C-alpha positions in Angstrom: -0.5 0.2 0.3 1.1 3.1 -1.1 1.8 6.3 1.8 1.2 9.5 0.7 3.3 12.2 1.0 1.1 14.2 3.6 1.1 10.9 6.1 5.1 11.2 6.4 5.0 15.1 6.8 3.0 14.4 9.2 5.1 11.7 11.3 8.2 13.6 10.9 6.6 16.8 13.0 6.2 14.8 16.2 10.3 14.1 15.3 11.5 17.7 14.5 9.3 19.3 17.6 11.5 17.0 20.0 14.6 18.1 18.0 13.7 21.6 19.1 13.0 20.6 22.6 15.9 19.2 23.3 18.2 22.1 21.2 16.3 24.6 23.4 17.0 22.9 26.5 20.5 22.4 26.0 21.2 26.1 25.2 19.4 27.3 28.4 21.7 24.5 30.6 24.7 26.1 28.3 23.1 30.1 29.6 22.8 28.9 33.1 27.1 27.5 32.9 27.6 30.8 31.3 26.0 32.5 34.6 27.6 30.2 37.0 31.2 30.6 35.9 30.6 34.4 35.3 29.6 34.7 38.7 32.3 32.6 40.5 34.6 34.8 38.2 32.9 37.8 40.0 32.0 36.6 43.7 35.6 37.5 44.7 34.6 41.7 44.7 31.1 41.8 46.1 30.8 38.6 48.8 30.2 40.2 52.4 31.2 37.6 53.9 33.9 34.9 54.5 36.4 33.3 56.8 39.8 34.4 57.5 41.1 31.3 57.1 39.6 30.9 53.6 42.3 31.2 50.6 39.7 32.1 48.2 37.1 34.3 49.8 36.5 37.8 49.9 34.6 40.5 51.5 33.1 44.0 51.9 34.8 48.9 49.0 34.2 50.7 46.6 36.5 53.2 46.4 39.0 54.1 49.1 37.6 56.7 51.6 37.9 60.0 51.4 40.4 61.5 53.4 38.7 61.8 56.7 37.9 64.6 58.9 39.9 66.6 61.0 40.1 64.5 65.0 40.1 65.6 67.8 43.0 64.6 69.6 41.9 61.0 71.9 39.5 61.3 75.1 41.5 60.6 77.8 39.4 58.0 80.2 39.6 57.4 83.6 38.1 53.9 84.1 39.4 52.1 87.0 43.0 50.4 86.4 42.3 46.9 84.6 44.9 44.1 85.9 47.0 42.0 84.1 44.5 39.3 82.6 45.6 35.3 82.9 47.4 32.7 80.2 45.0 32.6 77.8 44.2 28.7 77.3 45.3 26.9 73.7 42.8 26.6 71.5 42.7 23.6 69.0 43.3 24.1 65.2 43.8 27.3 63.0 45.2 29.3 65.7 42.8 31.4 66.4 42.7 34.2 69.0 41.9 34.1 72.7 40.0 36.2 74.7 41.0 35.6 77.9 38.0 34.6 80.5 38.1 37.9 82.8 34.4 38.9 83.3 34.7 42.0 84.5 37.8 43.4 82.4 38.3 44.3 78.6 41.0 41.5 77.4 42.6 40.8 74.0 43.0 37.5 72.4 46.1 36.5 73.2 49.9 37.9 70.8 52.9 36.6 70.6 55.3 38.2 73.4 52.4 40.9 75.2 54.1 43.4 77.1 53.6 42.7 80.8 53.7 46.1 82.3 50.9 47.1 84.7 49.4 49.7 82.9 48.7 53.5 84.2 45.6 54.0 86.0 44.3 56.2 83.3 44.3 54.6 80.5 44.1 51.3 78.5 46.9 51.8 75.9 49.5 49.4 77.4 46.6 46.4 78.3 48.0 43.7 75.4 47.3 43.6 72.1 47.4 42.0 69.2 49.9 44.0 66.8 48.3 46.5 64.9 47.1 45.9 60.8 49.6 47.7 58.5 46.6 49.5 57.5 47.1 51.8 60.2 50.2 53.0 58.4 48.2 53.4 55.0 48.0 57.4 54.3 44.3 56.9 53.2 43.8 55.4 56.3 45.2 57.7 58.5 42.4 57.8 61.0 42.7 53.9 62.0 44.0 53.3 65.6 47.4 52.6 65.8 49.0 50.6 69.0 49.9 53.5 70.7 46.6 55.2 70.6 44.4 54.9 74.0 41.8 52.6 73.7 38.3 53.4 75.7 36.9 50.1 77.5 33.3 49.9 75.6 32.1 48.6 79.1 33.0 51.1 81.0 32.3 54.3 79.0 29.0 52.9 77.5 26.4 52.5 80.2 23.6 52.0 78.3 21.8 51.2 74.7 19.2 52.1 72.7 18.4 49.6 69.5 17.1 51.4 67.0 13.6 50.4 66.3 12.5 47.2 63.9 13.2 48.4 59.9 14.8 47.0 56.7 16.8 48.9 54.9 18.0 48.1 51.5 21.5 49.0 49.7 22.7 49.5 46.3 26.0 47.3 46.4 28.9 47.6 44.4 32.3 45.6 44.4 35.8 46.2 43.1 37.8 42.7 42.3 41.8 43.0 42.7 42.2 42.9 39.4 39.9 45.9 38.8 36.8 44.1 37.6 33.6 45.5 39.0 30.2 44.0 39.8 26.9 45.6 40.7 24.0 44.4 43.0 21.5 44.6 46.1 21.9 44.0 49.4 18.7 44.2 52.8 19.1 44.1 56.3 16.4 43.2 58.0 16.6 44.1 61.7 13.7 43.3 63.5 12.8 43.1 67.8 10.4 43.0 70.6 13.1 44.8 73.6 13.7 41.5 74.4 15.5 39.3 72.0 16.0 40.1 68.2 16.8 38.8 64.4 19.0 40.4 62.0 19.4 39.2 58.0 21.7 40.4 55.9 22.2 39.3 52.0 24.0 40.8 48.9 22.4 39.5 45.8 23.6 39.8 42.1 20.4 39.6 39.4 18.8 36.2 40.7 21.5 34.9 43.0 21.9 35.3 46.8 26.0 35.4 46.9 26.1 36.0 50.1 24.0 36.2 53.7 23.7 35.9 57.1 21.3 35.9 60.2 22.2 37.1 63.5 19.9 36.2 66.8 20.0 37.1 70.0 18.7 39.1 73.2 18.8 42.9 74.0 20.4 44.1 76.8 21.4 47.0 79.5 24.5 47.0 77.1 23.1 46.4 74.1 23.2 42.7 71.3 24.3 39.4 72.9 24.1 36.8 69.9 22.9 33.9 70.4 23.4 32.2 66.9 25.3 33.7 63.8 25.2 31.8 61.1 26.4 32.1 57.5 25.7 31.3 54.1 28.3 32.0 50.7 27.1 31.5 47.4 28.6 28.1 46.4 29.5 26.9 50.2 28.0 24.5 53.1 26.3 26.7 55.4 28.1 27.6 59.2 27.5 28.1 62.5 28.5 30.2 65.6 27.2 29.7 69.4 27.7 31.5 71.7 27.4 30.3 75.0 26.7 32.7 77.9 26.0 30.3 80.9 29.5 28.2 79.5 31.7 31.6 78.6 32.2 30.1 75.2 32.3 31.0 72.2 32.6 27.3 69.7 32.0 26.6 65.4 30.7 24.0 63.4 33.4 24.9 61.1 36.3 24.9 63.2 37.1 23.0 66.5 38.4 25.5 68.4 36.2 26.7 71.7 37.0 30.3 72.2 36.8 31.9 76.2 34.1 34.7 76.3 34.1 37.8 78.6 30.8 39.0 77.0 30.1 41.9 74.7 31.7 40.0 71.5 29.4 40.7 68.1 28.8 38.5 65.1 29.9 39.9 61.8 26.4 41.2 61.4 25.3 42.2 64.7 28.4 44.9 65.3 27.1 47.4 62.7 23.6 47.6 65.2 25.8 47.2 68.6 27.6 50.0 67.8 24.3 51.6 66.8 22.8 51.0 70.0 25.0 52.2 72.1 25.1 55.6 70.3 21.6 55.7 70.4 21.8 54.6 74.2 25.0 57.5 74.6 24.5 60.5 71.7 26.8 63.0 74.5 29.6 59.8 74.4 30.2 59.8 71.1 32.7 62.6 69.8 35.8 63.0 67.6 39.0 61.1 68.4 37.7 58.4 70.3 38.4 55.1 70.2 37.2 51.8 71.5 37.7 48.1 70.8 35.0 44.9 70.2 35.5 41.1 69.8 34.3 39.9 66.3 33.4 36.5 65.8 33.0 34.9 62.6 32.7 31.6 61.1 35.8 30.5 62.9 37.4 32.5 64.7 37.1 35.6 67.6 38.9 39.1 66.5 39.8 42.0 68.0 38.3 45.2 65.8 40.3 48.6 66.7 37.6 51.4 66.3 37.7 54.8 65.9 35.2 58.2 65.9 36.3 60.2 63.4 33.3 62.6 63.6 30.6 64.2 61.5 29.8 64.4 57.9 27.7 64.7 55.3 26.1 62.3 52.9 23.8 62.4 50.0 21.3 59.7 50.2 17.9 59.2 47.8 15.8 61.2 50.0 18.2 64.3 50.8 21.2 64.7 52.3 22.0 63.7 56.4 24.4 64.2 59.0 26.8 61.0 60.2 28.9 60.0 62.6 31.6 58.4 60.3 33.5 55.4 62.5 37.4 53.5 61.1 37.7 50.1 61.8 40.9 48.2 61.7 40.6 44.3 62.4 43.9 42.2 64.1 46.5 40.7 62.0 44.5 37.0 62.0 41.9 38.7 59.9 42.1 38.7 56.3 40.0 42.0 56.5 42.1 45.6 55.8 39.6 48.3 56.8 36.3 49.1 57.3 34.4 52.6 57.4 30.8 52.5 59.3 28.6 56.0 58.8 25.8 55.8 61.6 23.2 58.8 61.0 21.5 60.0 64.6 19.2 62.1 61.8 18.0 58.6 60.1 18.1 56.5 64.2 21.6 55.8 63.7 20.8 53.7 61.2 23.9 52.8 59.2 23.7 54.1 55.7 27.2 53.8 54.1 29.8 50.7 54.6 32.8 50.6 52.9 35.4 47.6 53.4 38.6 46.6 52.2 39.9 43.2 52.3 44.0 42.1 52.3 44.1 40.9 48.8 42.8 44.7 47.9 39.0 43.3 47.2 36.7 46.6 47.6 33.1 47.1 48.4 30.8 49.8 49.1 27.1 50.0 50.6 25.0 52.6 50.2 21.2 53.1 51.4 18.6 53.8 49.0 15.2 53.1 50.7 14.6 52.7 54.5 10.9 51.0 55.4 9.7 50.7 59.1 8.9 47.3 60.5 
């Protein structure tokens, strides 16, 4: 029996449709692979969170900060004279910095061959500290506190904290990698609390991809934020958890076997911004140009000592107008891959962070600029 040409044409039609469908799927898969490869190549310029022990990680400044305002001489404080901390216990794995177990005075992670002289009663400058990073001598970060600068004890100076009201903050994000590649994205900070407990969710995204996010949760007290849990997730990497065990006065990590003694007041890589905002909002009269502070900040595997200097107020242009904001310069210790932070907190915006610049020691830079605040 003869088959008509029309029948042959009808028989070939499903086969052609399947070929077109398979071809479209292959092209879609290739497009996704190219996008993922591009993201992997660009990730170094924009990731906001990373671990100091990871050789491939990166972090948060588009450009080096503008020349800082002239700062007044460091404020001389007269807190009770601290006694020398006892020797810090050894830590397993990764040679992590240690905070000595001393509940009433501020101490620093152990450093090789610390000075053992008893500090004078009017300053904490002689307290044994980790060596200051190279960023201190950089002319573009001249306002960063140095090892010789008097460091105020946060607990002795600030006696009240007032967390900013719950809000969602939206940021424009621009990252520049060490080899000059740039990438733009967006960021959000979801800050929620009921006066007793808080949660903070921070994300950095490009297109439809979330490159990095973290979550901090814990309690609010007289002296501000006390994290219980810090969760960090980066694009292409496993989630990590950092636990603040207040009863046993220890900090532990899912990504490390280290156990770090804690004295209280330690923050994580999400909460530190909001702790400074809470202290400034609760003690606005004690925020002064030239004041130098110190804070211990936990990441995915370690705890670092951060030196903080209050430089002065600057005028910033936001989408909804110009605001005045305190500019703070932060230099982590030598164990950290961070080189330098600059943070702007605006009293006119409830002390919310309105700008953040960061550079790591590899030369990667990122800038976050506030574009929108939504009350929650």
